[in-house]
Every structure is written in structure tokens, then in C-alpha cells.
All heavy atoms as TSV, in Angstrom:
chain	resi	resn	atom	element	x	y	z
A	1	MET	N	N	-22.083	-3.282	-27.686
A	1	MET	CA	C	-23.365	-3.777	-27.216
A	1	MET	C	C	-23.203	-5.224	-26.763
A	1	MET	O	O	-22.491	-5.998	-27.366
A	1	MET	CB	C	-24.398	-3.655	-28.317
A	1	MET	CG	C	-25.752	-4.173	-27.911
A	1	MET	SD	S	-27.064	-3.661	-29.022
A	1	MET	CE	C	-27.507	-2.133	-28.240
A	2	ASP	N	N	-23.884	-5.569	-25.680
A	2	ASP	CA	C	-23.818	-6.918	-25.156
A	2	ASP	C	C	-24.518	-7.916	-26.058
A	2	ASP	O	O	-25.543	-7.605	-26.658
A	2	ASP	CB	C	-24.507	-6.990	-23.793
A	2	ASP	CG	C	-23.551	-6.835	-22.653
A	2	ASP	OD1	O	-22.342	-6.864	-22.893
A	2	ASP	OD2	O	-24.027	-6.705	-21.512
A	3	ASN	N	N	-23.968	-9.109	-26.123
A	3	ASN	CA	C	-24.618	-10.214	-26.794
A	3	ASN	C	C	-25.527	-10.873	-25.759
A	3	ASN	O	O	-25.056	-11.489	-24.815
A	3	ASN	CB	C	-23.572	-11.201	-27.310
A	3	ASN	CG	C	-24.196	-12.376	-28.020
A	3	ASN	OD1	O	-25.396	-12.601	-27.958
A	3	ASN	ND2	N	-23.362	-13.149	-28.694
A	4	LEU	N	N	-26.833	-10.737	-25.904
A	4	LEU	CA	C	-27.780	-11.238	-24.916
A	4	LEU	C	C	-27.771	-12.758	-24.802
A	4	LEU	O	O	-28.230	-13.294	-23.806
A	4	LEU	CB	C	-29.194	-10.742	-25.223
A	4	LEU	CG	C	-29.368	-9.222	-25.195
A	4	LEU	CD1	C	-30.805	-8.854	-25.526
A	4	LEU	CD2	C	-28.975	-8.643	-23.853
A	5	LYS	N	N	-27.220	-13.430	-25.791
A	5	LYS	CA	C	-27.150	-14.884	-25.733
A	5	LYS	C	C	-25.901	-15.354	-24.999
A	5	LYS	O	O	-25.775	-16.511	-24.658
A	5	LYS	CB	C	-27.174	-15.469	-27.146
A	5	LYS	CG	C	-28.500	-15.212	-27.826
A	5	LYS	CD	C	-28.536	-15.788	-29.212
A	5	LYS	CE	C	-29.886	-15.473	-29.847
A	5	LYS	NZ	N	-29.982	-15.958	-31.201
A	6	LYS	N	N	-24.978	-14.451	-24.738
A	6	LYS	CA	C	-23.725	-14.790	-24.064
A	6	LYS	C	C	-23.828	-14.336	-22.614
A	6	LYS	O	O	-23.609	-13.185	-22.285
A	6	LYS	CB	C	-22.547	-14.090	-24.751
A	6	LYS	CG	C	-21.211	-14.413	-24.148
A	6	LYS	CD	C	-20.113	-13.675	-24.878
A	6	LYS	CE	C	-18.786	-13.939	-24.202
A	6	LYS	NZ	N	-17.734	-13.118	-24.764
A	7	ARG	N	N	-24.180	-15.252	-21.742
A	7	ARG	CA	C	-24.359	-14.902	-20.338
A	7	ARG	C	C	-23.505	-15.789	-19.441
A	7	ARG	O	O	-23.834	-16.002	-18.287
A	7	ARG	CB	C	-25.822	-15.016	-19.939
A	7	ARG	CG	C	-26.673	-13.976	-20.621
A	7	ARG	CD	C	-28.036	-13.926	-20.038
A	7	ARG	NE	N	-28.817	-12.905	-20.729
A	7	ARG	CZ	C	-30.053	-12.596	-20.432
A	7	ARG	NH1	N	-30.675	-13.205	-19.485
A	7	ARG	NH2	N	-30.689	-11.657	-21.101
A	8	GLY	N	N	-22.435	-16.286	-19.958
A	8	GLY	CA	C	-21.552	-17.147	-19.185
A	8	GLY	C	C	-20.616	-16.352	-18.309
A	8	GLY	O	O	-20.795	-15.168	-18.063
A	9	VAL	N	N	-19.573	-17.011	-17.834
A	9	VAL	CA	C	-18.612	-16.407	-16.913
A	9	VAL	C	C	-17.972	-15.165	-17.510
A	9	VAL	O	O	-17.811	-14.155	-16.826
A	9	VAL	CB	C	-17.524	-17.439	-16.538
A	9	VAL	CG1	C	-16.452	-16.807	-15.692
A	9	VAL	CG2	C	-18.150	-18.616	-15.814
A	10	GLU	N	N	-17.600	-15.218	-18.784
A	10	GLU	CA	C	-16.940	-14.084	-19.409
A	10	GLU	C	C	-17.805	-12.832	-19.347
A	10	GLU	O	O	-17.334	-11.744	-19.082
A	10	GLU	CB	C	-16.588	-14.371	-20.883
A	10	GLU	CG	C	-15.743	-15.595	-21.095
A	10	GLU	CD	C	-16.548	-16.883	-21.172
A	10	GLU	OE1	O	-17.769	-16.837	-21.351
A	10	GLU	OE2	O	-15.939	-17.947	-21.018
A	11	ASP	N	N	-19.094	-12.987	-19.598
A	11	ASP	CA	C	-20.001	-11.857	-19.615
A	11	ASP	C	C	-20.220	-11.310	-18.210
A	11	ASP	O	O	-20.494	-10.149	-18.034
A	11	ASP	CB	C	-21.337	-12.257	-20.243
A	11	ASP	CG	C	-22.176	-11.054	-20.628
A	11	ASP	OD1	O	-21.602	-10.115	-21.196
A	11	ASP	OD2	O	-23.377	-11.055	-20.359
A	12	ARG	N	N	-20.082	-12.139	-17.204
A	12	ARG	CA	C	-20.322	-11.709	-15.830
A	12	ARG	C	C	-19.073	-11.158	-15.172
A	12	ARG	O	O	-19.102	-10.783	-14.007
A	12	ARG	CB	C	-20.880	-12.867	-15.024
A	12	ARG	CG	C	-22.284	-13.219	-15.496
A	12	ARG	CD	C	-23.056	-13.948	-14.431
A	12	ARG	NE	N	-24.365	-14.271	-14.941
A	12	ARG	CZ	C	-24.797	-15.500	-15.171
A	12	ARG	NH1	N	-24.036	-16.517	-14.884
A	12	ARG	NH2	N	-25.994	-15.707	-15.641
A	13	SER	N	N	-17.973	-11.076	-15.890
A	13	SER	CA	C	-16.749	-10.536	-15.285
A	13	SER	C	C	-16.777	-9.010	-15.238
A	13	SER	O	O	-16.024	-8.407	-14.494
A	13	SER	CB	C	-15.515	-11.026	-16.030
A	13	SER	OG	O	-15.462	-10.461	-17.329
A	14	LYS	N	N	-17.640	-8.392	-16.017
A	14	LYS	CA	C	-17.797	-6.936	-16.046
A	14	LYS	C	C	-19.266	-6.591	-15.801
A	14	LYS	O	O	-20.157	-7.317	-16.222
A	14	LYS	CB	C	-17.377	-6.352	-17.402
A	14	LYS	CG	C	-15.950	-6.658	-17.788
A	14	LYS	CD	C	-14.995	-5.834	-16.963
A	14	LYS	CE	C	-13.567	-6.104	-17.436
A	14	LYS	NZ	N	-12.590	-5.627	-16.526
A	15	ILE	N	N	-19.490	-5.473	-15.145
A	15	ILE	CA	C	-20.849	-5.030	-14.849
A	15	ILE	C	C	-21.166	-3.833	-15.745
A	15	ILE	O	O	-20.468	-2.830	-15.698
A	15	ILE	CB	C	-20.990	-4.638	-13.372
A	15	ILE	CG1	C	-20.645	-5.826	-12.479
A	15	ILE	CG2	C	-22.402	-4.133	-13.093
A	15	ILE	CD1	C	-20.530	-5.489	-11.001
A	16	ASN	N	N	-22.207	-3.969	-16.547
A	16	ASN	CA	C	-22.612	-2.904	-17.462
A	16	ASN	C	C	-23.848	-2.223	-16.901
A	16	ASN	O	O	-24.951	-2.769	-16.938
A	16	ASN	CB	C	-22.900	-3.481	-18.848
A	16	ASN	CG	C	-23.231	-2.417	-19.862
A	16	ASN	OD1	O	-23.503	-1.275	-19.530
A	16	ASN	ND2	N	-23.206	-2.804	-21.132
A	17	MET	N	N	-23.687	-1.014	-16.381
A	17	MET	CA	C	-24.796	-0.283	-15.780
A	17	MET	C	C	-25.798	0.211	-16.822
A	17	MET	O	O	-26.855	0.710	-16.461
A	17	MET	CB	C	-24.269	0.906	-14.969
A	17	MET	CG	C	-23.533	0.518	-13.711
A	17	MET	SD	S	-24.545	-0.367	-12.495
A	17	MET	CE	C	-25.637	0.942	-11.922
A	18	HIS	N	N	-25.499	0.056	-18.100
A	18	HIS	CA	C	-26.392	0.505	-19.157
A	18	HIS	C	C	-27.343	-0.595	-19.626
A	18	HIS	O	O	-28.174	-0.360	-20.500
A	18	HIS	CB	C	-25.595	1.045	-20.349
A	18	HIS	CG	C	-24.715	2.197	-19.978
A	18	HIS	ND1	N	-25.206	3.432	-19.667
A	18	HIS	CD2	C	-23.374	2.267	-19.827
A	18	HIS	CE1	C	-24.193	4.238	-19.348
A	18	HIS	NE2	N	-23.087	3.551	-19.441
A	19	GLU	N	N	-27.207	-1.775	-19.051
A	19	GLU	CA	C	-28.075	-2.902	-19.401
A	19	GLU	C	C	-28.936	-3.248	-18.186
A	19	GLU	O	O	-28.415	-3.718	-17.168
A	19	GLU	CB	C	-27.249	-4.127	-19.815
A	19	GLU	CG	C	-26.446	-3.937	-21.076
A	19	GLU	CD	C	-27.293	-3.935	-22.335
A	19	GLU	OE1	O	-28.503	-4.210	-22.268
A	19	GLU	OE2	O	-26.733	-3.644	-23.400
A	20	ASP	N	N	-30.236	-3.006	-18.279
A	20	ASP	CA	C	-31.133	-3.219	-17.146
A	20	ASP	C	C	-31.047	-4.638	-16.580
A	20	ASP	O	O	-31.055	-4.824	-15.366
A	20	ASP	CB	C	-32.581	-2.915	-17.526
A	20	ASP	CG	C	-32.853	-1.428	-17.652
A	20	ASP	OD1	O	-32.070	-0.621	-17.096
A	20	ASP	OD2	O	-33.842	-1.073	-18.309
A	21	TYR	N	N	-30.984	-5.651	-17.462
A	21	TYR	CA	C	-30.946	-7.024	-16.971
A	21	TYR	C	C	-29.678	-7.282	-16.168
A	21	TYR	O	O	-29.694	-8.039	-15.204
A	21	TYR	CB	C	-31.132	-8.033	-18.106
A	21	TYR	CG	C	-29.900	-8.237	-18.975
A	21	TYR	CD1	C	-28.957	-9.204	-18.661
A	21	TYR	CD2	C	-29.683	-7.458	-20.103
A	21	TYR	CE1	C	-27.829	-9.395	-19.445
A	21	TYR	CE2	C	-28.576	-7.637	-20.891
A	21	TYR	CZ	C	-27.649	-8.608	-20.554
A	21	TYR	OH	O	-26.530	-8.783	-21.333
A	22	GLU	N	N	-28.570	-6.646	-16.545
A	22	GLU	CA	C	-27.330	-6.819	-15.784
A	22	GLU	C	C	-27.412	-6.142	-14.431
A	22	GLU	O	O	-26.990	-6.691	-13.422
A	22	GLU	CB	C	-26.126	-6.276	-16.561
A	22	GLU	CG	C	-25.689	-7.170	-17.685
A	22	GLU	CD	C	-24.295	-6.842	-18.171
A	22	GLU	OE1	O	-23.425	-6.487	-17.354
A	22	GLU	OE2	O	-24.079	-6.935	-19.378
A	23	VAL	N	N	-27.955	-4.945	-14.413
A	23	VAL	CA	C	-28.102	-4.218	-13.152
A	23	VAL	C	C	-28.986	-5.025	-12.207
A	23	VAL	O	O	-28.638	-5.230	-11.036
A	23	VAL	CB	C	-28.687	-2.809	-13.378
A	23	VAL	CG1	C	-29.004	-2.131	-12.064
A	23	VAL	CG2	C	-27.726	-1.963	-14.198
A	24	LYS	N	N	-30.109	-5.526	-12.693
A	24	LYS	CA	C	-31.013	-6.339	-11.875
A	24	LYS	C	C	-30.310	-7.587	-11.364
A	24	LYS	O	O	-30.467	-7.962	-10.199
A	24	LYS	CB	C	-32.259	-6.711	-12.662
A	24	LYS	CG	C	-33.188	-5.537	-12.888
A	24	LYS	CD	C	-34.369	-5.925	-13.754
A	24	LYS	CE	C	-35.203	-4.711	-14.084
A	24	LYS	NZ	N	-36.288	-5.014	-15.008
A	25	TYR	N	N	-29.545	-8.245	-12.228
A	25	TYR	CA	C	-28.806	-9.443	-11.834
A	25	TYR	C	C	-27.839	-9.125	-10.687
A	25	TYR	O	O	-27.816	-9.813	-9.673
A	25	TYR	CB	C	-28.042	-10.017	-13.032
A	25	TYR	CG	C	-27.080	-11.117	-12.639
A	25	TYR	CD1	C	-27.549	-12.418	-12.500
A	25	TYR	CD2	C	-25.745	-10.862	-12.396
A	25	TYR	CE1	C	-26.678	-13.441	-12.127
A	25	TYR	CE2	C	-24.874	-11.872	-12.023
A	25	TYR	CZ	C	-25.350	-13.158	-11.889
A	25	TYR	OH	O	-24.502	-14.162	-11.512
A	26	TRP	N	N	-27.055	-8.068	-10.867
A	26	TRP	CA	C	-26.019	-7.759	-9.886
A	26	TRP	C	C	-26.572	-7.249	-8.571
A	26	TRP	O	O	-26.056	-7.585	-7.505
A	26	TRP	CB	C	-24.981	-6.799	-10.475
A	26	TRP	CG	C	-24.074	-7.535	-11.415
A	26	TRP	CD1	C	-24.034	-7.418	-12.764
A	26	TRP	CD2	C	-23.122	-8.545	-11.060
A	26	TRP	NE1	N	-23.099	-8.298	-13.276
A	26	TRP	CE2	C	-22.536	-8.994	-12.260
A	26	TRP	CE3	C	-22.709	-9.101	-9.862
A	26	TRP	CZ2	C	-21.551	-9.978	-12.270
A	26	TRP	CZ3	C	-21.731	-10.086	-9.880
A	26	TRP	CH2	C	-21.169	-10.519	-11.077
A	27	ILE	N	N	-27.624	-6.437	-8.589
A	27	ILE	CA	C	-28.148	-5.960	-7.311
A	27	ILE	C	C	-28.762	-7.128	-6.528
A	27	ILE	O	O	-28.663	-7.174	-5.309
A	27	ILE	CB	C	-29.118	-4.766	-7.449
A	27	ILE	CG1	C	-30.337	-5.092	-8.277
A	27	ILE	CG2	C	-28.399	-3.562	-8.015
A	27	ILE	CD1	C	-31.373	-3.957	-8.345
A	28	LYS	N	N	-29.343	-8.081	-7.250
A	28	LYS	CA	C	-29.879	-9.271	-6.573
A	28	LYS	C	C	-28.748	-10.145	-6.046
A	28	LYS	O	O	-28.783	-10.597	-4.906
A	28	LYS	CB	C	-30.765	-10.059	-7.543
A	28	LYS	CG	C	-31.442	-11.239	-6.903
A	28	LYS	CD	C	-32.387	-11.918	-7.856
A	28	LYS	CE	C	-33.049	-13.109	-7.175
A	28	LYS	NZ	N	-33.946	-13.831	-8.067
A	29	GLN	N	N	-27.721	-10.369	-6.863
A	29	GLN	CA	C	-26.597	-11.200	-6.447
A	29	GLN	C	C	-25.863	-10.627	-5.242
A	29	GLN	O	O	-25.439	-11.356	-4.358
A	29	GLN	CB	C	-25.591	-11.358	-7.608
A	29	GLN	CG	C	-25.997	-12.317	-8.668
A	29	GLN	CD	C	-26.019	-13.742	-8.160
A	29	GLN	OE1	O	-25.087	-14.207	-7.529
A	29	GLN	NE2	N	-27.106	-14.430	-8.412
A	30	LEU	N	N	-25.697	-9.304	-5.239
A	30	LEU	CA	C	-24.893	-8.669	-4.200
A	30	LEU	C	C	-25.733	-8.187	-3.010
A	30	LEU	O	O	-25.174	-7.830	-1.975
A	30	LEU	CB	C	-24.126	-7.487	-4.796
A	30	LEU	CG	C	-23.155	-7.853	-5.915
A	30	LEU	CD1	C	-22.609	-6.590	-6.571
A	30	LEU	CD2	C	-22.021	-8.735	-5.395
A	31	GLY	N	N	-27.046	-8.157	-3.169
A	31	GLY	CA	C	-27.924	-7.724	-2.093
A	31	GLY	C	C	-27.787	-6.240	-1.769
A	31	GLY	O	O	-27.810	-5.849	-0.607
A	32	ILE	N	N	-27.625	-5.432	-2.829
A	32	ILE	CA	C	-27.461	-3.988	-2.664
A	32	ILE	C	C	-28.410	-3.252	-3.603
A	32	ILE	O	O	-29.050	-3.879	-4.449
A	32	ILE	CB	C	-25.997	-3.543	-2.925
A	32	ILE	CG1	C	-25.557	-3.900	-4.353
A	32	ILE	CG2	C	-25.061	-4.159	-1.886
A	32	ILE	CD1	C	-24.163	-3.425	-4.716
A	33	THR	N	N	-28.485	-1.945	-3.453
A	33	THR	CA	C	-29.326	-1.140	-4.337
A	33	THR	C	C	-28.567	-0.752	-5.598
A	33	THR	O	O	-27.338	-0.867	-5.657
A	33	THR	CB	C	-29.790	0.151	-3.637
A	33	THR	OG1	O	-28.653	0.984	-3.427
A	33	THR	CG2	C	-30.496	-0.141	-2.323
A	34	LYS	N	N	-29.309	-0.256	-6.569
A	34	LYS	CA	C	-28.701	0.233	-7.810
A	34	LYS	C	C	-27.740	1.379	-7.502
A	34	LYS	O	O	-26.660	1.457	-8.087
A	34	LYS	CB	C	-29.789	0.685	-8.784
A	34	LYS	CG	C	-29.270	1.178	-10.098
A	34	LYS	CD	C	-30.402	1.573	-11.028
A	34	LYS	CE	C	-29.854	2.090	-12.349
A	34	LYS	NZ	N	-30.934	2.437	-13.280
A	35	GLU	N	N	-28.130	2.243	-6.593
A	35	GLU	CA	C	-27.286	3.390	-6.228
A	35	GLU	C	C	-25.987	2.934	-5.576
A	35	GLU	O	O	-24.916	3.469	-5.856
A	35	GLU	CB	C	-28.061	4.336	-5.313
A	35	GLU	CG	C	-29.214	5.045	-5.987
A	35	GLU	CD	C	-30.451	4.163	-6.217
A	35	GLU	OE1	O	-30.611	3.117	-5.532
A	35	GLU	OE2	O	-31.254	4.517	-7.100
A	36	GLN	N	N	-26.084	1.939	-4.699
A	36	GLN	CA	C	-24.882	1.405	-4.061
A	36	GLN	C	C	-23.962	0.765	-5.101
A	36	GLN	O	O	-22.746	0.935	-5.042
A	36	GLN	CB	C	-25.257	0.369	-2.993
A	36	GLN	CG	C	-25.898	0.964	-1.773
A	36	GLN	CD	C	-26.463	-0.097	-0.854
A	36	GLN	OE1	O	-27.156	-1.014	-1.294
A	36	GLN	NE2	N	-26.164	0.021	0.429
A	37	LEU	N	N	-24.552	0.038	-6.043
A	37	LEU	CA	C	-23.769	-0.577	-7.107
A	37	LEU	C	C	-23.054	0.486	-7.932
A	37	LEU	O	O	-21.861	0.352	-8.226
A	37	LEU	CB	C	-24.666	-1.438	-8.001
A	37	LEU	CG	C	-23.986	-2.148	-9.161
A	37	LEU	CD1	C	-22.889	-3.080	-8.670
A	37	LEU	CD2	C	-25.013	-2.911	-9.988
A	38	GLN	N	N	-23.762	1.556	-8.275
A	38	GLN	CA	C	-23.152	2.622	-9.061
A	38	GLN	C	C	-21.985	3.258	-8.308
A	38	GLN	O	O	-20.926	3.527	-8.878
A	38	GLN	CB	C	-24.181	3.686	-9.428
A	38	GLN	CG	C	-23.619	4.785	-10.328
A	38	GLN	CD	C	-23.188	4.243	-11.682
A	38	GLN	OE1	O	-24.006	3.764	-12.442
A	38	GLN	NE2	N	-21.904	4.346	-11.993
A	39	ARG	N	N	-22.147	3.487	-7.011
A	39	ARG	CA	C	-21.061	4.070	-6.211
A	39	ARG	C	C	-19.842	3.152	-6.176
A	39	ARG	O	O	-18.706	3.618	-6.278
A	39	ARG	CB	C	-21.543	4.378	-4.789
A	39	ARG	CG	C	-22.367	5.647	-4.696
A	39	ARG	CD	C	-22.529	6.135	-3.275
A	39	ARG	NE	N	-23.238	5.190	-2.423
A	39	ARG	CZ	C	-24.568	5.145	-2.274
A	39	ARG	NH1	N	-25.331	5.995	-2.926
A	39	ARG	NH2	N	-25.115	4.270	-1.468
A	40	LEU	N	N	-20.076	1.855	-6.038
A	40	LEU	CA	C	-18.964	0.905	-6.038
A	40	LEU	C	C	-18.235	0.926	-7.375
A	40	LEU	O	O	-16.997	0.921	-7.416
A	40	LEU	CB	C	-19.470	-0.513	-5.730
A	40	LEU	CG	C	-19.865	-0.769	-4.291
A	40	LEU	CD1	C	-20.671	-2.057	-4.179
A	40	LEU	CD2	C	-18.622	-0.853	-3.416
A	41	ILE	N	N	-18.979	0.937	-8.466
A	41	ILE	CA	C	-18.370	0.960	-9.798
A	41	ILE	C	C	-17.608	2.260	-10.010
A	41	ILE	O	O	-16.503	2.252	-10.562
A	41	ILE	CB	C	-19.437	0.735	-10.890
A	41	ILE	CG1	C	-19.902	-0.724	-10.834
A	41	ILE	CG2	C	-18.918	1.098	-12.277
A	41	ILE	CD1	C	-21.057	-1.051	-11.745
A	42	ASP	N	N	-18.153	3.368	-9.538
A	42	ASP	CA	C	-17.447	4.645	-9.643
A	42	ASP	C	C	-16.129	4.599	-8.878
A	42	ASP	O	O	-15.146	5.227	-9.291
A	42	ASP	CB	C	-18.310	5.792	-9.099
A	42	ASP	CG	C	-19.507	6.108	-9.990
A	42	ASP	OD1	O	-19.531	5.664	-11.159
A	42	ASP	OD2	O	-20.424	6.792	-9.495
A	43	LYS	N	N	-16.093	3.855	-7.793
A	43	LYS	CA	C	-14.903	3.792	-6.946
A	43	LYS	C	C	-13.853	2.814	-7.478
A	43	LYS	O	O	-12.672	3.136	-7.518
A	43	LYS	CB	C	-15.312	3.392	-5.530
A	43	LYS	CG	C	-14.168	3.366	-4.550
A	43	LYS	CD	C	-14.659	3.099	-3.136
A	43	LYS	CE	C	-13.483	3.131	-2.172
A	43	LYS	NZ	N	-13.944	2.888	-0.792
A	44	VAL	N	N	-14.287	1.601	-7.872
A	44	VAL	CA	C	-13.311	0.555	-8.210
A	44	VAL	C	C	-13.339	0.105	-9.669
A	44	VAL	O	O	-12.536	-0.741	-10.070
A	44	VAL	CB	C	-13.472	-0.681	-7.295
A	44	VAL	CG1	C	-13.278	-0.306	-5.852
A	44	VAL	CG2	C	-14.815	-1.364	-7.497
A	45	GLY	N	N	-14.284	0.615	-10.457
A	45	GLY	CA	C	-14.399	0.172	-11.845
A	45	GLY	C	C	-15.476	-0.877	-11.996
A	45	GLY	O	O	-16.117	-1.277	-11.019
A	46	ASN	N	N	-15.679	-1.354	-13.218
A	46	ASN	CA	C	-16.798	-2.256	-13.477
A	46	ASN	C	C	-16.448	-3.735	-13.434
A	46	ASN	O	O	-17.231	-4.574	-13.840
A	46	ASN	CB	C	-17.474	-1.913	-14.814
A	46	ASN	CG	C	-16.616	-2.252	-16.006
A	46	ASN	OD1	O	-15.392	-2.355	-15.910
A	46	ASN	ND2	N	-17.252	-2.418	-17.143
A	47	SER	N	N	-15.277	-4.064	-12.908
A	47	SER	CA	C	-14.919	-5.466	-12.730
A	47	SER	C	C	-15.758	-6.061	-11.600
A	47	SER	O	O	-15.772	-5.531	-10.480
A	47	SER	CB	C	-13.433	-5.586	-12.376
A	47	SER	OG	O	-13.155	-6.860	-11.818
A	48	ALA	N	N	-16.454	-7.152	-11.890
A	48	ALA	CA	C	-17.287	-7.791	-10.868
A	48	ALA	C	C	-16.441	-8.230	-9.679
A	48	ALA	O	O	-16.853	-8.086	-8.524
A	48	ALA	CB	C	-18.027	-8.985	-11.475
A	49	ALA	N	N	-15.245	-8.729	-9.938
A	49	ALA	CA	C	-14.361	-9.174	-8.856
A	49	ALA	C	C	-13.962	-7.994	-7.963
A	49	ALA	O	O	-13.955	-8.116	-6.733
A	49	ALA	CB	C	-13.123	-9.856	-9.427
A	50	ALA	N	N	-13.655	-6.857	-8.565
A	50	ALA	CA	C	-13.267	-5.676	-7.795
A	50	ALA	C	C	-14.440	-5.162	-6.967
A	50	ALA	O	O	-14.261	-4.753	-5.812
A	50	ALA	CB	C	-12.744	-4.584	-8.718
A	51	VAL	N	N	-15.632	-5.198	-7.530
A	51	VAL	CA	C	-16.819	-4.749	-6.807
A	51	VAL	C	C	-17.075	-5.675	-5.623
A	51	VAL	O	O	-17.318	-5.215	-4.500
A	51	VAL	CB	C	-18.048	-4.681	-7.747
A	51	VAL	CG1	C	-19.334	-4.496	-6.957
A	51	VAL	CG2	C	-17.874	-3.553	-8.749
A	52	ARG	N	N	-16.982	-6.986	-5.849
A	52	ARG	CA	C	-17.186	-7.940	-4.748
A	52	ARG	C	C	-16.142	-7.750	-3.650
A	52	ARG	O	O	-16.471	-7.794	-2.460
A	52	ARG	CB	C	-17.121	-9.378	-5.275
A	52	ARG	CG	C	-18.349	-9.815	-6.040
A	52	ARG	CD	C	-18.198	-11.282	-6.448
A	52	ARG	NE	N	-19.194	-11.727	-7.363
A	52	ARG	CZ	C	-20.382	-12.248	-7.012
A	52	ARG	NH1	N	-20.693	-12.329	-5.755
A	52	ARG	NH2	N	-21.225	-12.647	-7.924
A	53	LYS	N	N	-14.903	-7.529	-4.039
A	53	LYS	CA	C	-13.826	-7.345	-3.077
A	53	LYS	C	C	-14.056	-6.090	-2.240
A	53	LYS	O	O	-13.904	-6.119	-1.016
A	53	LYS	CB	C	-12.478	-7.257	-3.810
A	53	LYS	CG	C	-11.285	-7.156	-2.896
A	53	LYS	CD	C	-9.992	-7.158	-3.692
A	53	LYS	CE	C	-8.798	-7.041	-2.765
A	53	LYS	NZ	N	-7.539	-7.022	-3.523
A	54	GLU	N	N	-14.428	-5.000	-2.882
A	54	GLU	CA	C	-14.698	-3.758	-2.169
A	54	GLU	C	C	-15.893	-3.921	-1.225
A	54	GLU	O	O	-15.856	-3.460	-0.097
A	54	GLU	CB	C	-14.967	-2.625	-3.168
A	54	GLU	CG	C	-15.283	-1.296	-2.529
A	54	GLU	CD	C	-14.119	-0.672	-1.773
A	54	GLU	OE1	O	-12.955	-1.044	-1.988
A	54	GLU	OE2	O	-14.401	0.204	-0.923
A	55	LEU	N	N	-16.910	-4.585	-1.683
A	55	LEU	CA	C	-18.101	-4.816	-0.868
A	55	LEU	C	C	-17.753	-5.666	0.354
A	55	LEU	O	O	-18.195	-5.376	1.466
A	55	LEU	CB	C	-19.187	-5.481	-1.706
A	55	LEU	CG	C	-20.600	-5.512	-1.160
A	55	LEU	CD1	C	-21.093	-4.095	-0.853
A	55	LEU	CD2	C	-21.520	-6.181	-2.145
A	56	ALA	N	N	-16.928	-6.679	0.163
A	56	ALA	CA	C	-16.504	-7.520	1.293
A	56	ALA	C	C	-15.670	-6.703	2.285
A	56	ALA	O	O	-15.814	-6.868	3.488
A	56	ALA	CB	C	-15.705	-8.715	0.780
A	57	GLY	N	N	-14.813	-5.834	1.772
A	57	GLY	CA	C	-14.009	-4.973	2.640
A	57	GLY	C	C	-14.870	-4.014	3.438
A	57	GLY	O	O	-14.586	-3.736	4.603
A	58	GLN	N	N	-15.928	-3.509	2.841
A	58	GLN	CA	C	-16.830	-2.601	3.539
A	58	GLN	C	C	-17.586	-3.327	4.652
A	58	GLN	O	O	-17.847	-2.768	5.706
A	58	GLN	CB	C	-17.838	-1.983	2.566
A	58	GLN	CG	C	-17.247	-0.977	1.641
A	58	GLN	CD	C	-18.267	-0.402	0.667
A	58	GLN	OE1	O	-19.443	-0.727	0.709
A	58	GLN	NE2	N	-17.804	0.456	-0.224
A	59	ALA	N	N	-17.912	-4.592	4.403
A	59	ALA	CA	C	-18.642	-5.372	5.403
A	59	ALA	C	C	-17.760	-5.638	6.635
A	59	ALA	O	O	-18.269	-5.685	7.751
A	59	ALA	CB	C	-19.112	-6.695	4.807
A	60	LYS	N	N	-16.469	-5.798	6.428
A	60	LYS	CA	C	-15.549	-6.056	7.526
A	60	LYS	C	C	-15.249	-4.788	8.297
A	60	LYS	O	O	-14.993	-4.821	9.485
A	60	LYS	CB	C	-14.235	-6.631	7.007
A	60	LYS	CG	C	-14.355	-8.032	6.481
A	60	LYS	CD	C	-13.005	-8.518	5.986
A	60	LYS	CE	C	-13.110	-9.892	5.363
A	60	LYS	NZ	N	-11.826	-10.327	4.851
A	61	GLY	N	N	-15.221	-3.640	7.558
A	61	GLY	CA	C	-14.776	-2.357	8.077
A	61	GLY	C	C	-15.580	-1.825	9.172
A	61	GLY	O	O	-15.271	-1.166	10.072
């Protein structure tokens, strides 16, 4: 379970789709829908860096 008081860099390195506040944070940060975020995580894993990298690659593609 996430520590809600720990929201620093370490906590943001992984995306937890089971925590509503994290999902809301990431869809706002990345400018995508929850469904798009889930598809990215299914493809590359829950690393925020990997999700950002894949999203950037899709934008170029």
C-alpha cells in the first residue's frame, strides 16, 4: 500500500493504477485518458520514465 505522505520523486517513479489520486495525477501530467494510461502501462510496465518515453515515441511516430 502506498504511503500517502510520501509523494516525492521516489513515489512518482512508478504509476499505481489502483490509487485514484495517482491515476488523476498522471493523466493530468501526461495529458491522456485513463484508458490510454492503462494501455501504456500494459505495454511498457508501470515505470513513469518508460511510460513517458513510449508516449514521446508515439508522438513522433
